[in-house]
VODO-146835 format. One record per residue: y, z, x of N, C-alpha, C in turn. Coordinates in nm, 3 decimals, m for minus. Atoms other than C-alpha are relative to their C-alpha. Example, Ala and Ser with C-alpha at 12.3 -4.5 7.8 and 13.67 -1.06 7.14 Angstrom:
! VODO-146835
+---------+---------+---------+---------+---------+---------+---------+---------+---------+
:     n.v :     n.w :     n.u :    ca.v :    ca.w :    ca.u :     c.v :     c.w :     c.u :
+---------+---------+---------+---------+---------+---------+---------+---------+---------+
:  m0.119 :   0.000 :   0.089 :  m0.450 :   0.780 :   1.230 :   0.120 :   0.000 :   0.090 :
:  m0.119 :  m0.006 :  m0.082 :  m0.106 :   0.714 :   1.367 :   0.109 :   0.073 :  m0.077 :
+---------+---------+---------+---------+---------+---------+---------+---------+---------+
***
This chain:
! VODO-146835
+---------+---------+---------+---------+---------+---------+---------+---------+---------+
:     n.v :     n.w :     n.u :    ca.v :    ca.w :    ca.u :     c.v :     c.w :     c.u :
+---------+---------+---------+---------+---------+---------+---------+---------+---------+
:   0.138 :   0.032 :   0.008 :   0.213 :  m0.099 :  m2.690 :  m0.066 :   0.102 :  m0.099 :
:   0.060 :  m0.092 :   0.094 :  m0.012 :   0.046 :  m2.958 :  m0.077 :   0.108 :   0.071 :
:   0.074 :  m0.096 :  m0.074 :  m0.223 :   0.215 :  m2.697 :  m0.010 :  m0.033 :   0.148 :
:   0.010 :   0.021 :  m0.147 :  m0.302 :   0.249 :  m2.332 :  m0.087 :  m0.115 :   0.028 :
:   0.098 :   0.105 :  m0.033 :  m0.584 :  m0.005 :  m2.355 :   0.075 :  m0.137 :   0.014 :
:  m0.071 :   0.117 :  m0.007 :  m0.348 :  m0.295 :  m2.428 :   0.088 :  m0.003 :   0.128 :
:  m0.084 :  m0.005 :  m0.125 :  m0.112 :  m0.189 :  m2.149 :  m0.084 :  m0.013 :   0.124 :
:   0.086 :   0.006 :  m0.116 :  m0.397 :  m0.140 :  m1.907 :  m0.054 :  m0.145 :   0.017 :
:   0.049 :   0.137 :  m0.009 :  m0.531 :  m0.491 :  m1.990 :   0.113 :  m0.090 :   0.048 :
:  m0.105 :   0.089 :  m0.045 :  m0.193 :  m0.658 :  m1.953 :   0.039 :   0.024 :   0.146 :
:  m0.036 :  m0.033 :  m0.139 :  m0.121 :  m0.479 :  m1.622 :  m0.122 :  m0.003 :   0.093 :
:   0.122 :   0.020 :  m0.085 :  m0.473 :  m0.560 :  m1.494 :  m0.054 :   0.128 :   0.050 :
:   0.060 :  m0.132 :  m0.027 :  m0.609 :  m0.204 :  m1.505 :   0.052 :   0.067 :   0.126 :
:  m0.059 :  m0.061 :  m0.116 :  m0.371 :  m0.034 :  m1.263 :  m0.065 :   0.129 :   0.044 :
:   0.041 :  m0.132 :  m0.051 :  m0.481 :   0.257 :  m1.044 :   0.103 :   0.103 :  m0.037 :
:  m0.100 :  m0.105 :   0.035 :  m0.320 :   0.573 :  m1.176 :  m0.014 :   0.114 :   0.096 :
:   0.003 :  m0.100 :  m0.112 :  m0.225 :   0.849 :  m0.937 :  m0.015 :   0.142 :  m0.048 :
:   0.006 :  m0.139 :   0.051 :  m0.279 :   1.155 :  m1.159 :  m0.097 :   0.090 :   0.076 :
:   0.105 :  m0.080 :  m0.071 :  m0.596 :   1.273 :  m0.982 :   0.051 :   0.041 :   0.137 :
:  m0.056 :  m0.032 :  m0.134 :  m0.426 :   1.254 :  m0.643 :   0.110 :   0.107 :  m0.013 :
:  m0.110 :  m0.092 :   0.020 :  m0.122 :   1.439 :  m0.777 :  m0.055 :   0.144 :  m0.016 :
:   0.049 :  m0.134 :   0.027 :  m0.325 :   1.732 :  m0.909 :  m0.074 :   0.057 :   0.122 :
:   0.070 :  m0.040 :  m0.122 :  m0.544 :   1.744 :  m0.596 :   0.107 :   0.060 :   0.101 :
:  m0.092 :  m0.046 :  m0.102 :  m0.239 :   1.774 :  m0.365 :   0.091 :   0.116 :  m0.047 :
:  m0.082 :  m0.113 :   0.056 :  m0.044 :   2.006 :  m0.601 :  m0.076 :   0.130 :   0.021 :
:   0.084 :  m0.119 :  m0.022 :  m0.329 :   2.258 :  m0.568 :   0.000 :   0.044 :   0.142 :
:   0.005 :  m0.032 :  m0.142 :  m0.297 :   2.250 :  m0.189 :   0.122 :   0.081 :   0.046 :
:  m0.125 :  m0.066 :  m0.033 :   0.051 :   2.407 :  m0.197 :  m0.013 :   0.154 :  m0.005 :
:  m0.003 :  m0.142 :   0.001 :   0.080 :   2.774 :  m0.105 :   0.132 :   0.048 :  m0.058 :
:  m0.128 :  m0.053 :   0.056 :   0.342 :   2.993 :  m0.275 :   0.108 :  m0.004 :   0.101 :
:  m0.119 :   0.004 :  m0.081 :   0.687 :   2.953 :  m0.130 :   0.005 :  m0.125 :   0.095 :
:   0.003 :   0.122 :  m0.082 :   0.574 :   2.636 :   0.058 :   0.080 :  m0.109 :  m0.072 :
:  m0.078 :   0.116 :   0.048 :   0.809 :   2.340 :   0.012 :   0.133 :   0.036 :  m0.062 :
:  m0.119 :  m0.038 :   0.071 :   1.091 :   2.543 :  m0.144 :   0.125 :  m0.027 :   0.087 :
:  m0.119 :   0.030 :  m0.086 :   1.317 :   2.461 :   0.154 :   0.070 :  m0.129 :  m0.047 :
:  m0.058 :   0.125 :   0.043 :   1.372 :   2.115 :   0.001 :   0.101 :   0.022 :  m0.109 :
:  m0.095 :  m0.031 :   0.107 :   1.557 :   2.272 :  m0.292 :   0.139 :   0.027 :   0.047 :
:  m0.127 :  m0.025 :  m0.053 :   1.837 :   2.365 :  m0.061 :   0.046 :  m0.114 :   0.096 :
:  m0.032 :   0.112 :  m0.091 :   1.841 :   2.037 :   0.144 :   0.115 :  m0.080 :  m0.073 :
:  m0.116 :   0.068 :   0.064 :   2.177 :   1.860 :   0.084 :  m0.035 :  m0.141 :  m0.040 :
:   0.041 :   0.140 :   0.034 :   2.016 :   1.513 :   0.085 :  m0.083 :  m0.001 :  m0.137 :
:   0.081 :  m0.011 :   0.121 :   1.769 :   1.621 :  m0.182 :   0.085 :   0.033 :  m0.120 :
:  m0.096 :  m0.035 :   0.107 :   2.043 :   1.781 :  m0.392 :   0.078 :  m0.116 :  m0.045 :
:  m0.081 :   0.119 :   0.029 :   2.248 :   1.470 :  m0.371 :  m0.083 :  m0.107 :  m0.077 :
:   0.094 :   0.092 :   0.056 :   1.948 :   1.255 :  m0.463 :  m0.019 :   0.038 :  m0.153 :
:   0.024 :  m0.046 :   0.138 :   1.895 :   1.465 :  m0.778 :   0.124 :  m0.005 :  m0.087 :
:  m0.130 :  m0.011 :   0.068 :   2.266 :   1.474 :  m0.876 :   0.024 :  m0.125 :  m0.079 :
:  m0.031 :   0.112 :   0.083 :   2.329 :   1.249 :  m1.171 :   0.123 :   0.029 :  m0.090 :
:  m0.122 :  m0.027 :   0.073 :   2.666 :   1.387 :  m1.274 :   0.087 :  m0.130 :   0.001 :
:  m0.094 :   0.120 :   0.005 :   2.932 :   1.125 :  m1.375 :   0.071 :  m0.025 :   0.131 :
:  m0.079 :   0.010 :  m0.122 :   3.117 :   1.198 :  m1.054 :  m0.084 :  m0.062 :   0.117 :
:   0.082 :   0.048 :  m0.109 :   2.819 :   1.101 :  m0.839 :  m0.038 :  m0.147 :  m0.010 :
:   0.035 :   0.145 :   0.017 :   2.778 :   0.750 :  m0.979 :  m0.130 :  m0.024 :  m0.057 :
:   0.125 :   0.023 :   0.065 :   2.493 :   0.580 :  m1.148 :  m0.084 :  m0.101 :   0.073 :
:   0.079 :   0.098 :  m0.068 :   2.365 :   0.348 :  m0.882 :  m0.130 :   0.065 :   0.057 :
:   0.129 :  m0.045 :  m0.050 :   2.014 :   0.369 :  m0.736 :   0.017 :   0.074 :   0.137 :
:  m0.003 :  m0.073 :  m0.125 :   1.941 :   0.609 :  m0.449 :  m0.138 :   0.005 :   0.050 :
:   0.131 :  m0.021 :  m0.068 :   1.669 :   0.648 :  m0.197 :   0.007 :   0.121 :   0.082 :
:   0.018 :  m0.114 :  m0.088 :   1.560 :   0.968 :  m0.040 :  m0.127 :  m0.025 :   0.076 :
:   0.105 :   0.030 :  m0.082 :   1.338 :   0.900 :   0.250 :  m0.041 :   0.126 :   0.082 :
:   0.047 :  m0.119 :  m0.069 :   1.130 :   1.197 :   0.376 :  m0.115 :  m0.049 :   0.095 :
:   0.094 :   0.048 :  m0.098 :   0.939 :   1.134 :   0.695 :  m0.043 :   0.119 :   0.092 :
:   0.054 :  m0.105 :  m0.091 :   0.729 :   1.340 :   0.940 :  m0.125 :  m0.046 :   0.063 :
:   0.124 :   0.030 :  m0.068 :   0.430 :   1.341 :   1.161 :  m0.120 :   0.005 :  m0.100 :
:   0.121 :  m0.001 :   0.090 :   0.081 :   1.284 :   1.011 :  m0.046 :   0.141 :  m0.018 :
:   0.050 :  m0.133 :   0.035 :  m0.063 :   1.590 :   0.841 :   0.098 :   0.109 :   0.007 :
:  m0.109 :  m0.096 :  m0.003 :   0.271 :   1.764 :   0.827 :   0.041 :   0.055 :  m0.134 :
:  m0.026 :  m0.058 :   0.133 :   0.269 :   1.834 :   0.457 :   0.080 :  m0.090 :  m0.093 :
:  m0.083 :   0.083 :   0.083 :   0.450 :   1.529 :   0.318 :  m0.067 :  m0.023 :  m0.141 :
:   0.072 :   0.013 :   0.127 :   0.183 :   1.479 :   0.047 :   0.022 :   0.119 :  m0.094 :
:  m0.019 :  m0.125 :   0.079 :   0.210 :   1.836 :  m0.065 :   0.146 :   0.015 :  m0.042 :
:  m0.146 :   0.000 :   0.033 :   0.590 :   1.811 :  m0.059 :   0.025 :  m0.096 :  m0.113 :
:  m0.018 :   0.096 :   0.107 :   0.577 :   1.496 :  m0.273 :  m0.056 :   0.059 :  m0.134 :
:   0.056 :  m0.056 :   0.122 :   0.358 :   1.678 :  m0.531 :   0.093 :   0.113 :  m0.048 :
:  m0.097 :  m0.109 :   0.039 :   0.608 :   1.974 :  m0.524 :   0.120 :  m0.062 :  m0.069 :
:  m0.112 :   0.068 :   0.060 :   0.895 :   1.737 :  m0.595 :  m0.031 :  m0.059 :  m0.135 :
:   0.042 :   0.048 :   0.127 :   0.705 :   1.571 :  m0.877 :  m0.005 :   0.112 :  m0.098 :
:   0.002 :  m0.114 :   0.085 :   0.640 :   1.913 :  m1.034 :   0.137 :   0.050 :  m0.034 :
:  m0.143 :  m0.044 :   0.021 :   1.006 :   2.016 :  m0.992 :   0.069 :  m0.092 :  m0.101 :
:  m0.062 :   0.096 :   0.094 :   1.118 :   1.700 :  m1.178 :  m0.064 :   0.021 :  m0.141 :
:   0.068 :  m0.022 :   0.131 :   0.862 :   1.764 :  m1.452 :   0.050 :   0.128 :  m0.065 :
:  m0.050 :  m0.132 :   0.054 :   0.981 :   2.123 :  m1.494 :   0.136 :  m0.018 :  m0.055 :
:  m0.138 :   0.021 :   0.048 :   1.336 :   1.986 :  m1.548 :  m0.002 :  m0.099 :  m0.119 :
:   0.015 :   0.086 :   0.117 :   1.199 :   1.767 :  m1.835 :   0.020 :  m0.146 :   0.038 :
:  m0.011 :   0.138 :  m0.037 :   1.215 :   1.449 :  m1.633 :  m0.140 :  m0.059 :   0.016 :
:   0.127 :   0.072 :  m0.017 :   0.938 :   1.187 :  m1.603 :  m0.011 :  m0.072 :   0.132 :
:   0.005 :   0.071 :  m0.127 :   0.880 :   1.113 :  m1.236 :  m0.117 :  m0.096 :  m0.004 :
:   0.102 :   0.101 :  m0.013 :   0.677 :   0.803 :  m1.163 :  m0.038 :   0.008 :   0.149 :
:   0.037 :  m0.020 :  m0.137 :   0.470 :   0.823 :  m0.849 :  m0.134 :  m0.072 :   0.033 :
:   0.118 :   0.066 :  m0.052 :   0.202 :   0.671 :  m0.633 :  m0.031 :   0.052 :   0.142 :
:   0.046 :  m0.056 :  m0.127 :   0.000 :   0.799 :  m0.339 :  m0.078 :  m0.115 :   0.069 :
:   0.070 :   0.108 :  m0.077 :  m0.088 :   0.520 :  m0.095 :  m0.115 :   0.060 :   0.083 :
:   0.117 :  m0.051 :  m0.078 :  m0.432 :   0.575 :   0.063 :  m0.062 :  m0.118 :   0.077 :
:   0.056 :   0.107 :  m0.082 :  m0.550 :   0.355 :   0.351 :  m0.155 :  m0.002 :  m0.018 :
:   0.143 :  m0.008 :   0.018 :  m0.910 :   0.469 :   0.271 :  m0.047 :  m0.067 :  m0.130 :
:   0.035 :   0.066 :   0.128 :  m0.900 :   0.293 :  m0.069 :   0.080 :  m0.130 :  m0.013 :
:  m0.065 :   0.131 :   0.009 :  m0.827 :  m0.078 :  m0.103 :   0.096 :   0.001 :  m0.116 :
:  m0.088 :  m0.005 :   0.120 :  m0.685 :  m0.029 :  m0.458 :   0.124 :   0.081 :   0.030 :
:  m0.110 :  m0.093 :  m0.022 :  m0.463 :   0.253 :  m0.337 :   0.087 :  m0.042 :   0.113 :
:  m0.079 :   0.044 :  m0.112 :  m0.326 :   0.061 :  m0.042 :   0.063 :  m0.138 :  m0.022 :
:  m0.058 :   0.133 :   0.027 :  m0.230 :  m0.270 :  m0.211 :   0.138 :   0.018 :  m0.065 :
:  m0.133 :  m0.002 :   0.056 :   0.137 :  m0.327 :  m0.283 :  m0.004 :  m0.041 :  m0.147 :
:   0.013 :   0.052 :   0.135 :   0.043 :  m0.516 :  m0.599 :  m0.039 :   0.115 :  m0.094 :
:   0.051 :  m0.110 :   0.083 :  m0.148 :  m0.213 :  m0.735 :   0.109 :   0.110 :  m0.014 :
:  m0.106 :  m0.098 :   0.007 :   0.145 :   0.018 :  m0.654 :   0.109 :  m0.047 :  m0.103 :
:  m0.100 :   0.059 :   0.094 :   0.384 :  m0.207 :  m0.850 :  m0.053 :   0.005 :  m0.142 :
:   0.059 :  m0.006 :   0.134 :   0.142 :  m0.233 :  m1.146 :  m0.008 :   0.137 :  m0.052 :
:   0.012 :  m0.138 :   0.043 :   0.081 :   0.140 :  m1.152 :   0.138 :   0.054 :  m0.040 :
:  m0.135 :  m0.048 :   0.030 :   0.457 :   0.208 :  m1.145 :   0.045 :  m0.058 :  m0.133 :
:  m0.035 :   0.063 :   0.132 :   0.511 :  m0.041 :  m1.432 :  m0.067 :   0.068 :  m0.116 :
:   0.078 :  m0.069 :   0.100 :   0.238 :   0.126 :  m1.633 :   0.065 :   0.142 :  m0.035 :
:  m0.057 :  m0.129 :   0.024 :   0.395 :   0.470 :  m1.588 :   0.139 :  m0.008 :  m0.073 :
:  m0.128 :   0.017 :   0.063 :   0.743 :   0.350 :  m1.676 :  m0.017 :  m0.045 :  m0.144 :
:   0.018 :   0.043 :   0.138 :   0.617 :   0.178 :  m1.992 :  m0.043 :   0.117 :  m0.087 :
:   0.040 :  m0.114 :   0.082 :   0.469 :   0.508 :  m2.107 :   0.116 :   0.100 :  m0.025 :
:  m0.110 :  m0.095 :   0.021 :   0.809 :   0.685 :  m2.078 :   0.122 :  m0.075 :  m0.047 :
:  m0.120 :   0.077 :   0.036 :   1.052 :   0.402 :  m2.166 :  m0.040 :  m0.105 :  m0.101 :
:   0.031 :   0.086 :   0.104 :   1.018 :   0.236 :  m2.503 :   0.042 :  m0.145 :   0.012 :
:  m0.051 :   0.138 :  m0.014 :   1.240 :  m0.061 :  m2.435 :  m0.075 :  m0.081 :   0.103 :
:   0.077 :   0.068 :  m0.107 :   1.047 :  m0.143 :  m2.122 :  m0.140 :  m0.040 :  m0.051 :
:   0.133 :   0.028 :   0.062 :   0.712 :  m0.120 :  m2.307 :   0.009 :  m0.119 :  m0.093 :
:  m0.016 :   0.113 :   0.095 :   0.848 :  m0.356 :  m2.573 :   0.014 :  m0.133 :   0.073 :
:  m0.013 :   0.124 :  m0.082 :   0.944 :  m0.611 :  m2.303 :  m0.137 :  m0.046 :   0.054 :
:   0.131 :   0.029 :  m0.045 :   0.594 :  m0.584 :  m2.156 :  m0.089 :  m0.061 :  m0.111 :
:   0.068 :   0.051 :   0.115 :   0.445 :  m0.637 :  m2.496 :   0.031 :  m0.138 :  m0.029 :
:  m0.047 :   0.137 :   0.026 :   0.650 :  m0.947 :  m2.544 :  m0.063 :  m0.094 :   0.101 :
:   0.062 :   0.085 :  m0.103 :   0.519 :  m1.083 :  m2.210 :  m0.150 :  m0.023 :  m0.031 :
:   0.143 :   0.016 :   0.030 :   0.158 :  m1.016 :  m2.318 :  m0.018 :  m0.095 :  m0.118 :
:   0.010 :   0.092 :   0.115 :   0.215 :  m1.194 :  m2.648 :   0.030 :  m0.141 :   0.039 :
:  m0.028 :   0.137 :  m0.049 :   0.356 :  m1.494 :  m2.461 :  m0.112 :  m0.054 :   0.092 :
:   0.119 :   0.046 :  m0.073 :   0.029 :  m1.511 :  m2.270 :   0.019 :   0.006 :   0.154 :
:  m0.018 :  m0.024 :  m0.144 :   0.166 :  m1.406 :  m1.926 :  m0.113 :   0.075 :   0.058 :
:   0.116 :  m0.065 :  m0.063 :  m0.125 :  m1.316 :  m1.703 :   0.044 :   0.042 :   0.140 :
:  m0.031 :  m0.057 :  m0.130 :  m0.072 :  m1.084 :  m1.406 :  m0.110 :   0.011 :   0.098 :
:   0.120 :  m0.021 :  m0.082 :  m0.425 :  m1.089 :  m1.268 :   0.020 :  m0.055 :   0.143 :
:  m0.002 :   0.062 :  m0.131 :  m0.349 :  m1.327 :  m0.981 :   0.147 :   0.001 :   0.060 :
:  m0.136 :   0.001 :  m0.044 :   0.023 :  m1.251 :  m0.939 :   0.013 :   0.074 :   0.136 :
:  m0.023 :  m0.072 :  m0.127 :   0.138 :  m1.162 :  m0.586 :   0.116 :   0.096 :  m0.012 :
:  m0.099 :  m0.107 :  m0.003 :   0.380 :  m0.886 :  m0.490 :   0.141 :  m0.053 :  m0.045 :
:  m0.132 :   0.061 :   0.038 :   0.684 :  m1.114 :  m0.515 :   0.015 :  m0.019 :  m0.149 :
:   0.007 :   0.033 :   0.142 :   0.592 :  m1.231 :  m0.862 :   0.008 :   0.125 :  m0.086 :
:   0.000 :  m0.123 :   0.076 :   0.523 :  m0.875 :  m0.984 :   0.137 :   0.067 :   0.004 :
:  m0.123 :  m0.065 :  m0.022 :   0.841 :  m0.733 :  m0.837 :   0.111 :  m0.072 :  m0.089 :
:  m0.102 :   0.081 :   0.072 :   1.049 :  m1.014 :  m0.988 :  m0.012 :   0.014 :  m0.151 :
:   0.016 :  m0.004 :   0.144 :   0.897 :  m1.009 :  m1.336 :   0.007 :   0.138 :  m0.057 :
:   0.014 :  m0.133 :   0.056 :   0.820 :  m0.639 :  m1.389 :   0.125 :   0.088 :   0.029 :
:  m0.109 :  m0.084 :  m0.041 :   1.123 :  m0.494 :  m1.211 :   0.134 :  m0.069 :  m0.011 :
:  m0.128 :   0.068 :  m0.005 :   1.408 :  m0.731 :  m1.133 :   0.043 :  m0.062 :  m0.134 :
:  m0.036 :   0.071 :   0.127 :   1.396 :  m0.940 :  m1.454 :  m0.019 :   0.083 :  m0.122 :
:   0.029 :  m0.080 :   0.115 :   1.282 :  m0.663 :  m1.681 :   0.059 :   0.141 :   0.002 :
:  m0.046 :  m0.139 :  m0.005 :   1.329 :  m0.298 :  m1.591 :   0.147 :   0.013 :   0.040 :
:  m0.135 :  m0.016 :  m0.050 :   1.650 :  m0.341 :  m1.392 :   0.106 :  m0.064 :  m0.096 :
:  m0.096 :   0.059 :   0.100 :   1.803 :  m0.552 :  m1.670 :   0.016 :   0.095 :  m0.118 :
:  m0.012 :  m0.090 :   0.116 :   1.733 :  m0.277 :  m1.926 :   0.084 :   0.119 :   0.039 :
:  m0.066 :  m0.118 :  m0.038 :   1.897 :  m0.003 :  m1.724 :   0.135 :   0.018 :  m0.059 :
:  m0.131 :  m0.008 :   0.046 :   2.248 :  m0.078 :  m1.830 :   0.007 :   0.020 :  m0.156 :
:  m0.007 :  m0.003 :   0.146 :   2.179 :  m0.126 :  m2.208 :  m0.095 :   0.103 :  m0.062 :
:   0.101 :  m0.080 :   0.065 :   1.854 :   0.036 :  m2.319 :  m0.021 :   0.140 :   0.056 :
:   0.026 :  m0.128 :  m0.062 :   1.845 :   0.324 :  m2.079 :   0.126 :   0.086 :   0.014 :
:  m0.123 :  m0.079 :  m0.007 :   2.205 :   0.440 :  m2.109 :  m0.016 :   0.132 :  m0.075 :
:   0.003 :  m0.135 :   0.060 :   2.232 :   0.812 :  m2.182 :  m0.134 :   0.069 :   0.023 :
:   0.132 :  m0.063 :  m0.020 :   1.866 :   0.875 :  m2.083 :  m0.005 :   0.045 :   0.148 :
:   0.013 :  m0.053 :  m0.135 :   1.749 :   1.051 :  m1.774 :  m0.033 :  m0.120 :   0.095 :
:   0.033 :   0.105 :  m0.102 :   1.724 :   0.841 :  m1.454 :  m0.150 :  m0.015 :   0.026 :
:   0.133 :   0.027 :  m0.039 :   1.404 :   0.693 :  m1.335 :  m0.017 :   0.050 :   0.141 :
:   0.030 :  m0.047 :  m0.139 :   1.255 :   0.875 :  m1.034 :  m0.138 :  m0.053 :   0.044 :
:   0.125 :   0.040 :  m0.056 :   0.989 :   0.717 :  m0.819 :  m0.027 :   0.073 :   0.129 :
:   0.040 :  m0.072 :  m0.117 :   0.801 :   0.918 :  m0.560 :  m0.121 :  m0.079 :   0.059 :
:   0.110 :   0.081 :  m0.061 :   0.587 :   0.710 :  m0.321 :  m0.033 :   0.068 :   0.125 :
:   0.038 :  m0.066 :  m0.123 :   0.387 :   0.881 :  m0.053 :  m0.088 :  m0.101 :   0.076 :
:   0.089 :   0.084 :  m0.089 :   0.231 :   0.692 :   0.237 :   0.049 :  m0.140 :   0.007 :
:  m0.050 :   0.139 :  m0.001 :   0.456 :   0.383 :   0.232 :  m0.045 :  m0.073 :   0.125 :
:   0.042 :   0.066 :  m0.119 :   0.357 :   0.314 :   0.588 :  m0.150 :  m0.047 :  m0.006 :
:   0.140 :   0.034 :   0.013 :  m0.006 :   0.281 :   0.469 :  m0.022 :  m0.117 :  m0.098 :
:   0.011 :   0.115 :   0.090 :   0.063 :   0.012 :   0.206 :  m0.026 :  m0.127 :   0.076 :
:   0.043 :   0.123 :  m0.074 :  m0.075 :  m0.332 :   0.297 :   0.118 :  m0.077 :   0.050 :
:  m0.118 :   0.082 :  m0.041 :   0.281 :  m0.478 :   0.331 :   0.123 :   0.086 :  m0.011 :
:  m0.116 :  m0.088 :   0.007 :   0.542 :  m0.203 :   0.395 :   0.128 :  m0.075 :   0.020 :
:  m0.128 :   0.073 :  m0.023 :   0.801 :  m0.453 :   0.522 :   0.042 :  m0.069 :  m0.124 :
:  m0.035 :   0.069 :   0.121 :   0.785 :  m0.651 :   0.201 :   0.054 :   0.104 :  m0.107 :
:  m0.052 :  m0.102 :   0.095 :   0.826 :  m0.333 :  m0.011 :   0.139 :   0.043 :   0.037 :
:  m0.134 :  m0.040 :  m0.041 :   1.123 :  m0.228 :   0.196 :   0.097 :  m0.105 :  m0.033 :
:  m0.088 :   0.103 :   0.038 :   1.273 :  m0.565 :   0.136 :   0.034 :   0.003 :  m0.147 :
:  m0.024 :  m0.016 :   0.139 :   1.237 :  m0.506 :  m0.236 :   0.104 :   0.111 :  m0.021 :
:  m0.097 :  m0.110 :   0.014 :   1.419 :  m0.174 :  m0.201 :   0.139 :  m0.036 :   0.037 :
:  m0.131 :   0.043 :  m0.045 :   1.703 :  m0.335 :  m0.017 :   0.071 :  m0.087 :  m0.105 :
:  m0.058 :   0.075 :   0.106 :   1.757 :  m0.550 :  m0.326 :   0.068 :   0.095 :  m0.110 :
:  m0.058 :  m0.094 :   0.101 :   1.857 :  m0.240 :  m0.527 :   0.144 :   0.029 :   0.034 :
:  m0.140 :  m0.037 :  m0.024 :   2.224 :  m0.165 :  m0.571 :   0.008 :   0.152 :   0.029 :
:   0.009 :  m0.136 :  m0.042 :   2.245 :   0.161 :  m0.377 :   0.147 :   0.061 :   0.011 :
:  m0.132 :  m0.072 :  m0.016 :   2.526 :   0.420 :  m0.383 :   0.004 :   0.079 :   0.125 :
:   0.005 :  m0.071 :  m0.128 :   2.410 :   0.607 :  m0.073 :  m0.130 :  m0.017 :   0.068 :
+---------+---------+---------+---------+---------+---------+---------+---------+---------+
***
């Protein structure tokens, strides 16, 4: 895309999570969250050595309300950024209709990936030129078009040799249809 405006228009003005990220990143006290760096599941999730395989992985962090999961998510995002990776993230908020809709989470994720992955942005541009309109698309249609038929098809060819895609989603239980999103995740070829 020539610019963010075209992409924003095609993806129906997605809600972007940057403000939430900076807000919660500032809430972290020094040394807080560093325990995750020694967690074997986290280390395994980050490992992209040839021996570890290249299939998708899910790291599920859960805890009681107000136990610091948001702050931990922002810490993990910052850790990935410091390693030169481009994490894609979304903070689900039940207090905001836009931030609790599964459709908006999918559109926001697609927007972020398009800004870091040229081949994906080119495919979205092609869809826009074909006149595909996402305004009224439901979650199934968005998942299928933007991820299954597009992004996941690029992974083997266009993304080879590049860093993996990391998605951090906080508040999955607050999204308007968590069961549907989980069913989407179960469609991924997982290694662990």
